[in-house]
N, C-alpha and C positions, 0 to 999 in steps of 0.2 A: 504494500500500500504506500503510495506516495503521500508525503506529508507536506503541507504548506510551511515553508521555512521563513524565518524572520529576516528582515532586511537590516539596513544600517540606520544611522542617524539622519543622513541626508539622502542617501541612495536607496532605492528599492532594489530588491534582489532580481537580477535579470533571469529570464526563463532558462537560458542555456546553462547558466551556472547552477541554478536550482536543480535542473535535471541531472547534472553530473553529481552534485552532492547527494541527491536522492538515490543514485546508483550505488553509492558506497555508504552503508549504514554507519560505519565508524566516522567517516568524514561528516555525515549529516549530524550525528550526535555531537561531535566536537564543534560544529558550526553553531549549534544551539547553546553550547556552554560558554562560548566567548562573548565578550561584551558587544553591545551595539556599535561602539566606536571601532572595535576591532573588525567587526563585519563590514562596517562602512569603508575601512581602509582596504580590505580585500576587494570589495565591489569596485571602488574607485580605481584601484590598481588594474583590475581586469578591464574596466571601461576605458582606461587610458591607452589601450592598444590601438594602433592605427590600422593594422592589417588583420584580416580575419584569421590567418594562421597564427599570428602572435596572440590574439585573443584566445584561440583554442588551446594553445600551449599554456597560457596563464591559467585558464580554467582548470586544466589538468594539474597544474602545480598547486592550486588552491586545495584541491582534494588531497593530494599527496602530502603536502606540508601540514595540513590540519591533522592528518593521521599520524604524522611524525611529532605532533605536539606543538607546532608553531602557532602563535596567535595572531601574528601580523606579517605582511610581506616584508622580506628582507630588503634593506636599502631603499625603502620608499619614503620620500620626504613627508608624506601625509596628504590628505585630501585637500585640494585647493578649493573645493566647493563648500566647505564648512564656513558658516558665518557666525557661529557661537563663540569663536575665539579668534584673536588676531594671529596672523602668521608669524612664526619666529623668524629671526634674522637668517638662519640657515635655510629655512623654507623659501624665503624671499629670494635668496641667492640662487637656489636650485630652480625655482620657478621663473626667475628673472623678472620679478615684479618689484615695484617700489613701495 
């Protein structure tokens, strides 16, 4: 049975990512255990892909890395779409915003 999974703080869970998570019970369970902010980081990281093949690869990594116990994507400066807090200086540098 496929379960409707939780989204993030800013981002809704895309269908393609939800389908993959539902295919791996451990990944699905870990997804529900992490915080909404962590889920938001994963979703934003996936949605930042410019090419379909990159997006597919990232979605596969989400499932794998959740099953390995990771809570957030490695080396991701954070979601640029959040408005509940100001961007840090390092985020501004990476995003090249003022």
